[in-house]
Gaussian input, Z-matrix of N, CA and C with variables (Angstrom, degrees):
# hf/3-21g

backbone

0 1
 N
 C     1     B1
 C     2     B2     1     A1
 N     3     B3     2     A2     1     D1
 C     4     B4     3     A3     2     D2
 C     5     B5     4     A4     3     D3
 N     6     B6     5     A5     4     D4
 C     7     B7     6     A6     5     D5
 C     8     B8     7     A7     6     D6
 N     9     B9     8     A8     7     D7
 C    10    B10     9     A9     8     D8
 C    11    B11    10    A10     9     D9
 N    12    B12    11    A11    10    D10
 C    13    B13    12    A12    11    D11
 C    14    B14    13    A13    12    D12
 N    15    B15    14    A14    13    D13
 C    16    B16    15    A15    14    D14
 C    17    B17    16    A16    15    D15
 N    18    B18    17    A17    16    D16
 C    19    B19    18    A18    17    D17
 C    20    B20    19    A19    18    D18
 N    21    B21    20    A20    19    D19
 C    22    B22    21    A21    20    D20
 C    23    B23    22    A22    21    D21
 N    24    B24    23    A23    22    D22
 C    25    B25    24    A24    23    D23
 C    26    B26    25    A25    24    D24
 N    27    B27    26    A26    25    D25
 C    28    B28    27    A27    26    D26
 C    29    B29    28    A28    27    D27
 N    30    B30    29    A29    28    D28
 C    31    B31    30    A30    29    D29
 C    32    B32    31    A31    30    D30
 N    33    B33    32    A32    31    D31
 C    34    B34    33    A33    32    D32
 C    35    B35    34    A34    33    D33
 N    36    B36    35    A35    34    D34
 C    37    B37    36    A36    35    D35
 C    38    B38    37    A37    36    D36
 N    39    B39    38    A38    37    D37
 C    40    B40    39    A39    38    D38
 C    41    B41    40    A40    39    D39
 N    42    B42    41    A41    40    D40
 C    43    B43    42    A42    41    D41
 C    44    B44    43    A43    42    D42
 N    45    B45    44    A44    43    D43
 C    46    B46    45    A45    44    D44
 C    47    B47    46    A46    45    D45
 N    48    B48    47    A47    46    D46
 C    49    B49    48    A48    47    D47
 C    50    B50    49    A49    48    D48
 N    51    B51    50    A50    49    D49
 C    52    B52    51    A51    50    D50
 C    53    B53    52    A52    51    D51
 N    54    B54    53    A53    52    D52
 C    55    B55    54    A54    53    D53
 C    56    B56    55    A55    54    D54
 N    57    B57    56    A56    55    D55
 C    58    B58    57    A57    56    D56
 C    59    B59    58    A58    57    D57
 N    60    B60    59    A59    58    D58
 C    61    B61    60    A60    59    D59
 C    62    B62    61    A61    60    D60
 N    63    B63    62    A62    61    D61
 C    64    B64    63    A63    62    D62
 C    65    B65    64    A64    63    D63
 N    66    B66    65    A65    64    D64
 C    67    B67    66    A66    65    D65
 C    68    B68    67    A67    66    D66
 N    69    B69    68    A68    67    D67
 C    70    B70    69    A69    68    D68
 C    71    B71    70    A70    69    D69
 N    72    B72    71    A71    70    D70
 C    73    B73    72    A72    71    D71
 C    74    B74    73    A73    72    D72
 N    75    B75    74    A74    73    D73
 C    76    B76    75    A75    74    D74
 C    77    B77    76    A76    75    D75
 N    78    B78    77    A77    76    D76
 C    79    B79    78    A78    77    D77
 C    80    B80    79    A79    78    D78
 N    81    B81    80    A80    79    D79
 C    82    B82    81    A81    80    D80
 C    83    B83    82    A82    81    D81
 N    84    B84    83    A83    82    D82
 C    85    B85    84    A84    83    D83
 C    86    B86    85    A85    84    D84
 N    87    B87    86    A86    85    D85
 C    88    B88    87    A87    86    D86
 C    89    B89    88    A88    87    D87
 N    90    B90    89    A89    88    D88
 C    91    B91    90    A90    89    D89
 C    92    B92    91    A91    90    D90
 N    93    B93    92    A92    91    D91
 C    94    B94    93    A93    92    D92
 C    95    B95    94    A94    93    D93
 N    96    B96    95    A95    94    D94
 C    97    B97    96    A96    95    D95
 C    98    B98    97    A97    96    D96
 N    99    B99    98    A98    97    D97
 C   100   B100    99    A99    98    D98
 C   101   B101   100   A100    99    D99
 N   102   B102   101   A101   100   D100
 C   103   B103   102   A102   101   D101
 C   104   B104   103   A103   102   D102
 N   105   B105   104   A104   103   D103
 C   106   B106   105   A105   104   D104
 C   107   B107   106   A106   105   D105
 N   108   B108   107   A107   106   D106
 C   109   B109   108   A108   107   D107
 C   110   B110   109   A109   108   D108
 N   111   B111   110   A110   109   D109
 C   112   B112   111   A111   110   D110
 C   113   B113   112   A112   111   D111
 N   114   B114   113   A113   112   D112
 C   115   B115   114   A114   113   D113
 C   116   B116   115   A115   114   D114
 N   117   B117   116   A116   115   D115
 C   118   B118   117   A117   116   D116
 C   119   B119   118   A118   117   D117
 N   120   B120   119   A119   118   D118
 C   121   B121   120   A120   119   D119
 C   122   B122   121   A121   120   D120
 N   123   B123   122   A122   121   D121
 C   124   B124   123   A123   122   D122
 C   125   B125   124   A124   123   D123
 N   126   B126   125   A125   124   D124
 C   127   B127   126   A126   125   D125
 C   128   B128   127   A127   126   D126
 N   129   B129   128   A128   127   D127
 C   130   B130   129   A129   128   D128
 C   131   B131   130   A130   129   D129
 N   132   B132   131   A131   130   D130
 C   133   B133   132   A132   131   D131
 C   134   B134   133   A133   132   D132
 N   135   B135   134   A134   133   D133
 C   136   B136   135   A135   134   D134
 C   137   B137   136   A136   135   D135
 N   138   B138   137   A137   136   D136
 C   139   B139   138   A138   137   D137
 C   140   B140   139   A139   138   D138
 N   141   B141   140   A140   139   D139
 C   142   B142   141   A141   140   D140
 C   143   B143   142   A142   141   D141
 N   144   B144   143   A143   142   D142
 C   145   B145   144   A144   143   D143
 C   146   B146   145   A145   144   D144
 N   147   B147   146   A146   145   D145
 C   148   B148   147   A147   146   D146
 C   149   B149   148   A148   147   D147
 N   150   B150   149   A149   148   D148
 C   151   B151   150   A150   149   D149
 C   152   B152   151   A151   150   D150
 N   153   B153   152   A152   151   D151
 C   154   B154   153   A153   152   D152
 C   155   B155   154   A154   153   D153
 N   156   B156   155   A155   154   D154
 C   157   B157   156   A156   155   D155
 C   158   B158   157   A157   156   D156
 N   159   B159   158   A158   157   D157
 C   160   B160   159   A159   158   D158
 C   161   B161   160   A160   159   D159
 N   162   B162   161   A161   160   D160
 C   163   B163   162   A162   161   D161
 C   164   B164   163   A163   162   D162
 N   165   B165   164   A164   163   D163
 C   166   B166   165   A165   164   D164
 C   167   B167   166   A166   165   D165
 N   168   B168   167   A167   166   D166
 C   169   B169   168   A168   167   D167
 C   170   B170   169   A169   168   D168
 N   171   B171   170   A170   169   D169
 C   172   B172   171   A171   170   D170
 C   173   B173   172   A172   171   D171
 N   174   B174   173   A173   172   D172
 C   175   B175   174   A174   173   D173
 C   176   B176   175   A175   174   D174
 N   177   B177   176   A176   175   D175
 C   178   B178   177   A177   176   D176
 C   179   B179   178   A178   177   D177
 N   180   B180   179   A179   178   D178
 C   181   B181   180   A180   179   D179
 C   182   B182   181   A181   180   D180
 N   183   B183   182   A182   181   D181
 C   184   B184   183   A183   182   D182
 C   185   B185   184   A184   183   D183
 N   186   B186   185   A185   184   D184
 C   187   B187   186   A186   185   D185
 C   188   B188   187   A187   186   D186
 N   189   B189   188   A188   187   D187
 C   190   B190   189   A189   188   D188
 C   191   B191   190   A190   189   D189
 N   192   B192   191   A191   190   D190
 C   193   B193   192   A192   191   D191
 C   194   B194   193   A193   192   D192
 N   195   B195   194   A194   193   D193
 C   196   B196   195   A195   194   D194
 C   197   B197   196   A196   195   D195
 N   198   B198   197   A197   196   D196
 C   199   B199   198   A198   197   D197
 C   200   B200   199   A199   198   D198
 N   201   B201   200   A200   199   D199
 C   202   B202   201   A201   200   D200
 C   203   B203   202   A202   201   D201
 N   204   B204   203   A203   202   D202
 C   205   B205   204   A204   203   D203
 C   206   B206   205   A205   204   D204
 N   207   B207   206   A206   205   D205
 C   208   B208   207   A207   206   D206
 C   209   B209   208   A208   207   D207
 N   210   B210   209   A209   208   D208
 C   211   B211   210   A210   209   D209
 C   212   B212   211   A211   210   D210
 N   213   B213   212   A212   211   D211
 C   214   B214   213   A213   212   D212
 C   215   B215   214   A214   213   D213
 N   216   B216   215   A215   214   D214
 C   217   B217   216   A216   215   D215
 C   218   B218   217   A217   216   D216
 N   219   B219   218   A218   217   D217
 C   220   B220   219   A219   218   D218
 C   221   B221   220   A220   219   D219
 N   222   B222   221   A221   220   D220
 C   223   B223   222   A222   221   D221
 C   224   B224   223   A223   222   D222
 N   225   B225   224   A224   223   D223
 C   226   B226   225   A225   224   D224
 C   227   B227   226   A226   225   D225
 N   228   B228   227   A227   226   D226
 C   229   B229   228   A228   227   D227
 C   230   B230   229   A229   228   D228
 N   231   B231   230   A230   229   D229
 C   232   B232   231   A231   230   D230
 C   233   B233   232   A232   231   D231
 N   234   B234   233   A233   232   D232
 C   235   B235   234   A234   233   D233
 C   236   B236   235   A235   234   D234
 N   237   B237   236   A236   235   D235
 C   238   B238   237   A237   236   D236
 C   239   B239   238   A238   237   D237
 N   240   B240   239   A239   238   D238
 C   241   B241   240   A240   239   D239
 C   242   B242   241   A241   240   D240
 N   243   B243   242   A242   241   D241
 C   244   B244   243   A243   242   D242
 C   245   B245   244   A244   243   D243
 N   246   B246   245   A245   244   D244
 C   247   B247   246   A246   245   D245
 C   248   B248   247   A247   246   D246
 N   249   B249   248   A248   247   D247
 C   250   B250   249   A249   248   D248
 C   251   B251   250   A250   249   D249
 N   252   B252   251   A251   250   D250
 C   253   B253   252   A252   251   D251
 C   254   B254   253   A253   252   D252
 N   255   B255   254   A254   253   D253
 C   256   B256   255   A255   254   D254
 C   257   B257   256   A256   255   D255
 N   258   B258   257   A257   256   D256
 C   259   B259   258   A258   257   D257
 C   260   B260   259   A259   258   D258
 N   261   B261   260   A260   259   D259
 C   262   B262   261   A261   260   D260
 C   263   B263   262   A262   261   D261
 N   264   B264   263   A263   262   D262
 C   265   B265   264   A264   263   D263
 C   266   B266   265   A265   264   D264
 N   267   B267   266   A266   265   D265
 C   268   B268   267   A267   266   D266
 C   269   B269   268   A268   267   D267
 N   270   B270   269   A269   268   D268
 C   271   B271   270   A270   269   D269
 C   272   B272   271   A271   270   D270
 N   273   B273   272   A272   271   D271
 C   274   B274   273   A273   272   D272
 C   275   B275   274   A274   273   D273
 N   276   B276   275   A275   274   D274
 C   277   B277   276   A276   275   D275
 C   278   B278   277   A277   276   D276
 N   279   B279   278   A278   277   D277
 C   280   B280   279   A279   278   D278
 C   281   B281   280   A280   279   D279
 N   282   B282   281   A281   280   D280
 C   283   B283   282   A282   281   D281
 C   284   B284   283   A283   282   D282
 N   285   B285   284   A284   283   D283
 C   286   B286   285   A285   284   D284
 C   287   B287   286   A286   285   D285
 N   288   B288   287   A287   286   D286
 C   289   B289   288   A288   287   D287
 C   290   B290   289   A289   288   D288

   B1=1.4450
   B2=1.5309
   B3=1.3246
   B4=1.4621
   B5=1.5246
   B6=1.3378
   B7=1.4607
   B8=1.5304
   B9=1.3460
   B10=1.4618
   B11=1.5297
   B12=1.3098
   B13=1.4728
   B14=1.5238
   B15=1.3275
   B16=1.4728
   B17=1.5232
   B18=1.3241
   B19=1.4657
   B20=1.5247
   B21=1.3256
   B22=1.4602
   B23=1.5156
   B24=1.3164
   B25=1.4661
   B26=1.5211
   B27=1.3247
   B28=1.4664
   B29=1.5220
   B30=1.3268
   B31=1.4669
   B32=1.5289
   B33=1.3239
   B34=1.4659
   B35=1.5163
   B36=1.3289
   B37=1.4609
   B38=1.5224
   B39=1.3355
   B40=1.4661
   B41=1.5219
   B42=1.3310
   B43=1.4704
   B44=1.5264
   B45=1.3083
   B46=1.4595
   B47=1.5120
   B48=1.3230
   B49=1.4655
   B50=1.5256
   B51=1.3281
   B52=1.4598
   B53=1.5313
   B54=1.3241
   B55=1.4612
   B56=1.5229
   B57=1.3010
   B58=1.4542
   B59=1.5114
   B60=1.3093
   B61=1.4639
   B62=1.5316
   B63=1.3347
   B64=1.4622
   B65=1.5196
   B66=1.3332
   B67=1.4603
   B68=1.5272
   B69=1.3108
   B70=1.4666
   B71=1.5265
   B72=1.3116
   B73=1.4689
   B74=1.5262
   B75=1.3339
   B76=1.4698
   B77=1.5233
   B78=1.3167
   B79=1.4671
   B80=1.5221
   B81=1.3278
   B82=1.4611
   B83=1.5260
   B84=1.3142
   B85=1.4639
   B86=1.5250
   B87=1.3110
   B88=1.4613
   B89=1.5215
   B90=1.3238
   B91=1.4549
   B92=1.5256
   B93=1.3322
   B94=1.4619
   B95=1.5215
   B96=1.3484
   B97=1.4629
   B98=1.5178
   B99=1.3237
   B100=1.4516
   B101=1.5229
   B102=1.3285
   B103=1.4508
   B104=1.5198
   B105=1.3185
   B106=1.4695
   B107=1.5312
   B108=1.3157
   B109=1.4663
   B110=1.5187
   B111=1.3176
   B112=1.4575
   B113=1.5259
   B114=1.3093
   B115=1.4652
   B116=1.5285
   B117=1.3169
   B118=1.4629
   B119=1.5261
   B120=1.3203
   B121=1.4667
   B122=1.5243
   B123=1.3125
   B124=1.4565
   B125=1.5314
   B126=1.3199
   B127=1.4662
   B128=1.5256
   B129=1.3142
   B130=1.4726
   B131=1.5302
   B132=1.3521
   B133=1.4687
   B134=1.5262
   B135=1.3214
   B136=1.4603
   B137=1.5239
   B138=1.3154
   B139=1.4616
   B140=1.5236
   B141=1.3209
   B142=1.4592
   B143=1.5260
   B144=1.3256
   B145=1.4656
   B146=1.5254
   B147=1.3209
   B148=1.4689
   B149=1.5252
   B150=1.3298
   B151=1.4731
   B152=1.5276
   B153=1.3215
   B154=1.4672
   B155=1.5238
   B156=1.3209
   B157=1.4579
   B158=1.5269
   B159=1.3246
   B160=1.4686
   B161=1.5258
   B162=1.3125
   B163=1.4638
   B164=1.5306
   B165=1.3239
   B166=1.4614
   B167=1.5221
   B168=1.3255
   B169=1.4669
   B170=1.5195
   B171=1.3268
   B172=1.4657
   B173=1.5269
   B174=1.3094
   B175=1.4694
   B176=1.5260
   B177=1.3242
   B178=1.4660
   B179=1.5249
   B180=1.3213
   B181=1.4636
   B182=1.5191
   B183=1.3122
   B184=1.4560
   B185=1.5244
   B186=1.3118
   B187=1.4494
   B188=1.5253
   B189=1.3300
   B190=1.4703
   B191=1.5281
   B192=1.3468
   B193=1.4726
   B194=1.5335
   B195=1.3252
   B196=1.4670
   B197=1.5268
   B198=1.3214
   B199=1.4597
   B200=1.5234
   B201=1.3233
   B202=1.4750
   B203=1.5241
   B204=1.3404
   B205=1.4653
   B206=1.5278
   B207=1.3382
   B208=1.4650
   B209=1.5320
   B210=1.3354
   B211=1.4651
   B212=1.5301
   B213=1.3340
   B214=1.4571
   B215=1.5238
   B216=1.3240
   B217=1.4673
   B218=1.5267
   B219=1.3321
   B220=1.4648
   B221=1.5315
   B222=1.3275
   B223=1.4614
   B224=1.5144
   B225=1.3400
   B226=1.4528
   B227=1.5162
   B228=1.3363
   B229=1.4676
   B230=1.5274
   B231=1.3212
   B232=1.4629
   B233=1.5311
   B234=1.3185
   B235=1.4653
   B236=1.5244
   B237=1.3325
   B238=1.4684
   B239=1.5251
   B240=1.3218
   B241=1.4672
   B242=1.5312
   B243=1.3484
   B244=1.4652
   B245=1.5267
   B246=1.3244
   B247=1.4539
   B248=1.5241
   B249=1.3175
   B250=1.4618
   B251=1.5349
   B252=1.3330
   B253=1.4653
   B254=1.5233
   B255=1.3297
   B256=1.4613
   B257=1.5250
   B258=1.3340
   B259=1.4624
   B260=1.5212
   B261=1.3326
   B262=1.4709
   B263=1.5278
   B264=1.3242
   B265=1.4644
   B266=1.5198
   B267=1.3114
   B268=1.4592
   B269=1.5243
   B270=1.3233
   B271=1.4699
   B272=1.5243
   B273=1.3396
   B274=1.4781
   B275=1.5216
   B276=1.3194
   B277=1.4564
   B278=1.5076
   B279=1.3205
   B280=1.4603
   B281=1.5285
   B282=1.3217
   B283=1.4539
   B284=1.5115
   B285=1.3179
   B286=1.4598
   B287=1.5107
   B288=1.3146
   B289=1.4679
   B290=1.4849
   A1=111.20
   A2=115.54
   A3=119.09
   A4=110.88
   A5=116.23
   A6=120.55
   A7=110.96
   A8=117.04
   A9=120.90
   A10=111.35
   A11=116.25
   A12=119.82
   A13=110.05
   A14=115.85
   A15=119.59
   A16=111.33
   A17=116.59
   A18=119.69
   A19=110.95
   A20=117.27
   A21=120.72
   A22=112.28
   A23=116.17
   A24=119.69
   A25=110.34
   A26=116.80
   A27=120.53
   A28=111.75
   A29=116.49
   A30=119.91
   A31=110.25
   A32=116.89
   A33=120.19
   A34=112.48
   A35=116.79
   A36=119.39
   A37=111.38
   A38=116.42
   A39=118.23
   A40=111.19
   A41=117.72
   A42=120.04
   A43=110.46
   A44=116.87
   A45=119.96
   A46=113.84
   A47=116.54
   A48=120.18
   A49=112.76
   A50=116.62
   A51=119.57
   A52=109.59
   A53=117.29
   A54=118.39
   A55=111.09
   A56=115.34
   A57=121.09
   A58=109.83
   A59=117.43
   A60=120.50
   A61=112.57
   A62=116.65
   A63=118.63
   A64=111.22
   A65=116.36
   A66=119.94
   A67=110.69
   A68=116.66
   A69=120.22
   A70=110.81
   A71=116.36
   A72=120.30
   A73=111.23
   A74=116.32
   A75=120.08
   A76=110.61
   A77=117.15
   A78=120.43
   A79=110.33
   A80=117.09
   A81=120.91
   A82=110.83
   A83=116.21
   A84=120.31
   A85=111.47
   A86=116.46
   A87=120.04
   A88=111.25
   A89=117.18
   A90=120.09
   A91=112.59
   A92=117.69
   A93=119.84
   A94=113.07
   A95=117.52
   A96=120.06
   A97=114.22
   A98=117.59
   A99=120.76
   A100=111.15
   A101=115.32
   A102=119.74
   A103=112.78
   A104=117.52
   A105=120.23
   A106=111.73
   A107=117.79
   A108=120.78
   A109=111.77
   A110=117.69
   A111=121.26
   A112=112.83
   A113=118.26
   A114=120.33
   A115=111.16
   A116=117.54
   A117=121.00
   A118=110.14
   A119=116.66
   A120=120.85
   A121=110.37
   A122=117.05
   A123=121.07
   A124=110.59
   A125=117.33
   A126=121.32
   A127=113.65
   A128=118.40
   A129=121.53
   A130=112.43
   A131=120.99
   A132=118.39
   A133=113.72
   A134=117.92
   A135=119.81
   A136=111.33
   A137=116.18
   A138=120.69
   A139=111.04
   A140=118.01
   A141=120.23
   A142=113.65
   A143=118.49
   A144=120.41
   A145=113.26
   A146=117.60
   A147=120.30
   A148=112.02
   A149=120.92
   A150=118.63
   A151=113.21
   A152=117.79
   A153=120.53
   A154=110.30
   A155=118.08
   A156=121.67
   A157=110.40
   A158=117.08
   A159=120.48
   A160=110.60
   A161=117.35
   A162=121.13
   A163=111.35
   A164=117.34
   A165=120.55
   A166=110.91
   A167=117.71
   A168=120.73
   A169=110.67
   A170=117.69
   A171=120.92
   A172=110.46
   A173=117.20
   A174=120.07
   A175=110.83
   A176=118.10
   A177=120.45
   A178=112.65
   A179=118.69
   A180=120.79
   A181=112.20
   A182=117.44
   A183=120.77
   A184=112.14
   A185=118.63
   A186=122.12
   A187=110.18
   A188=117.10
   A189=119.49
   A190=110.98
   A191=116.45
   A192=120.01
   A193=113.30
   A194=117.80
   A195=120.24
   A196=111.16
   A197=116.31
   A198=120.17
   A199=111.09
   A200=116.69
   A201=120.59
   A202=109.50
   A203=116.82
   A204=120.33
   A205=110.10
   A206=117.39
   A207=121.04
   A208=110.76
   A209=116.84
   A210=120.86
   A211=110.34
   A212=116.73
   A213=120.59
   A214=111.62
   A215=116.40
   A216=120.33
   A217=110.52
   A218=116.89
   A219=120.46
   A220=110.46
   A221=117.61
   A222=120.64
   A223=112.19
   A224=117.12
   A225=120.74
   A226=112.20
   A227=115.93
   A228=119.48
   A229=111.28
   A230=116.81
   A231=120.17
   A232=110.68
   A233=117.12
   A234=120.09
   A235=111.33
   A236=116.60
   A237=119.08
   A238=111.13
   A239=117.42
   A240=121.56
   A241=110.64
   A242=116.89
   A243=120.09
   A244=111.23
   A245=116.25
   A246=120.70
   A247=111.10
   A248=116.20
   A249=120.55
   A250=110.63
   A251=116.87
   A252=120.11
   A253=111.87
   A254=116.95
   A255=120.35
   A256=110.75
   A257=116.53
   A258=120.13
   A259=110.70
   A260=117.48
   A261=120.26
   A262=110.64
   A263=117.54
   A264=120.12
   A265=110.54
   A266=116.78
   A267=120.84
   A268=110.59
   A269=116.47
   A270=120.90
   A271=111.49
   A272=116.94
   A273=120.73
   A274=111.47
   A275=117.70
   A276=120.42
   A277=114.07
   A278=117.31
   A279=121.01
   A280=107.22
   A281=116.25
   A282=121.28
   A283=109.16
   A284=115.99
   A285=121.36
   A286=108.00
   A287=116.99
   A288=120.90
   A289=110.44
   D1=-40.81
   D2=179.25
   D3=-63.44
   D4=-31.97
   D5=177.60
   D6=-61.72
   D7=-43.69
   D8=179.59
   D9=-66.87
   D10=-38.93
   D11=178.52
   D12=-64.49
   D13=-42.85
   D14=178.50
   D15=-63.27
   D16=-42.67
   D17=177.87
   D18=-63.18
   D19=-42.34
   D20=179.10
   D21=-62.97
   D22=-42.54
   D23=178.84
   D24=-64.66
   D25=-42.08
   D26=-179.78
   D27=-63.65
   D28=-47.10
   D29=179.78
   D30=-65.98
   D31=-42.60
   D32=178.99
   D33=-62.46
   D34=-41.45
   D35=179.36
   D36=-65.89
   D37=-43.77
   D38=-178.64
   D39=-66.95
   D40=-36.02
   D41=177.41
   D42=-70.24
   D43=-37.67
   D44=-179.67
   D45=-74.40
   D46=-25.35
   D47=-178.59
   D48=-79.49
   D49=-20.89
   D50=-179.87
   D51=-80.44
   D52=128.23
   D53=178.69
   D54=-70.35
   D55=144.02
   D56=178.90
   D57=-143.85
   D58=-167.66
   D59=-177.95
   D60=-62.33
   D61=-39.76
   D62=-179.10
   D63=-67.84
   D64=-40.58
   D65=177.31
   D66=-62.85
   D67=-41.32
   D68=177.67
   D69=-62.71
   D70=-40.69
   D71=178.30
   D72=-63.76
   D73=-41.83
   D74=178.77
   D75=-63.52
   D76=-43.84
   D77=179.42
   D78=-63.29
   D79=-44.84
   D80=178.94
   D81=-62.18
   D82=-44.23
   D83=179.55
   D84=-64.00
   D85=-40.68
   D86=179.41
   D87=-65.08
   D88=-41.03
   D89=-179.29
   D90=-70.48
   D91=-31.66
   D92=-177.69
   D93=-90.58
   D94=-34.87
   D95=-174.58
   D96=-111.13
   D97=-11.45
   D98=-178.64
   D99=94.95
   D100=159.93
   D101=-174.92
   D102=-70.23
   D103=-31.79
   D104=-176.98
   D105=-65.08
   D106=-38.32
   D107=179.08
   D108=-81.51
   D109=-21.52
   D110=-177.51
   D111=-89.20
   D112=-11.70
   D113=-178.69
   D114=-62.98
   D115=-29.62
   D116=177.75
   D117=-64.83
   D118=-40.53
   D119=179.45
   D120=-65.52
   D121=-35.90
   D122=179.81
   D123=-65.32
   D124=-34.92
   D125=-176.54
   D126=-84.02
   D127=-10.29
   D128=-178.06
   D129=-56.37
   D130=-46.07
   D131=179.91
   D132=-60.67
   D133=-31.77
   D134=177.67
   D135=-64.18
   D136=-37.89
   D137=-178.64
   D138=-76.61
   D139=-38.26
   D140=-174.93
   D141=-87.69
   D142=-33.05
   D143=-174.83
   D144=-78.13
   D145=-35.28
   D146=-177.04
   D147=-60.45
   D148=-48.78
   D149=177.67
   D150=-63.17
   D151=-34.06
   D152=178.83
   D153=-65.78
   D154=-43.76
   D155=179.25
   D156=-64.25
   D157=-45.07
   D158=179.25
   D159=-61.42
   D160=-44.75
   D161=179.15
   D162=-62.64
   D163=-41.98
   D164=179.31
   D165=-64.04
   D166=-42.46
   D167=179.52
   D168=-65.20
   D169=-43.01
   D170=179.77
   D171=-62.89
   D172=-43.48
   D173=-179.35
   D174=-68.53
   D175=-44.41
   D176=-176.69
   D177=-69.17
   D178=-25.68
   D179=177.75
   D180=-67.64
   D181=-19.07
   D182=-178.05
   D183=-83.37
   D184=-11.71
   D185=-179.02
   D186=-92.78
   D187=151.60
   D188=177.32
   D189=-70.23
   D190=158.05
   D191=-178.83
   D192=-59.30
   D193=-29.22
   D194=179.24
   D195=-64.85
   D196=-38.96
   D197=178.73
   D198=-68.11
   D199=-39.18
   D200=177.04
   D201=-62.72
   D202=-40.93
   D203=178.12
   D204=-63.25
   D205=-39.50
   D206=177.35
   D207=-61.70
   D208=-42.55
   D209=178.52
   D210=-62.10
   D211=-41.11
   D212=178.88
   D213=-63.74
   D214=-43.88
   D215=179.43
   D216=-65.90
   D217=-42.81
   D218=178.94
   D219=-62.25
   D220=-40.81
   D221=177.63
   D222=-64.71
   D223=-39.48
   D224=176.74
   D225=-64.36
   D226=-41.86
   D227=177.52
   D228=-65.07
   D229=-37.01
   D230=177.51
   D231=-63.89
   D232=-42.64
   D233=177.32
   D234=-62.77
   D235=-39.95
   D236=176.84
   D237=-64.00
   D238=-38.46
   D239=178.07
   D240=-64.19
   D241=-43.65
   D242=176.73
   D243=-62.25
   D244=-40.75
   D245=179.30
   D246=-64.04
   D247=-42.24
   D248=178.56
   D249=-62.39
   D250=-42.29
   D251=178.00
   D252=-63.35
   D253=-41.15
   D254=178.04
   D255=-65.84
   D256=-38.70
   D257=178.82
   D258=-65.49
   D259=-40.23
   D260=178.00
   D261=-63.69
   D262=-40.59
   D263=178.12
   D264=-65.07
   D265=-40.01
   D266=178.89
   D267=-63.05
   D268=-44.15
   D269=-179.91
   D270=-66.97
   D271=-29.87
   D272=179.82
   D273=-81.57
   D274=-6.61
   D275=178.92
   D276=85.48
   D277=16.01
   D278=178.86
   D279=-90.02
   D280=114.20
   D281=179.84
   D282=-123.55
   D283=132.60
   D284=177.38
   D285=-104.58
   D286=119.13
   D287=-179.78
   D288=-106.09

């Protein structure tokens, strides 16, 4: 169990440390409106993500382990398909800056 918690913390930290559109929006909002008005925006993911995670766990617990394994395999195949498409674009010289 501790192994899963450690993996979750590691993945969560690395995903949270990478800047993205939401982080850019928070920085822009903080610089234009001040930190006191932007603190609400910072707390929005805590309010919106927790019910989504709870709902997903409750729904997925009702399915048999074979179906969960199928979802995992399908997700892995989808990631491989996305990777293959990105590799083809890279080989064709298509770069998005």
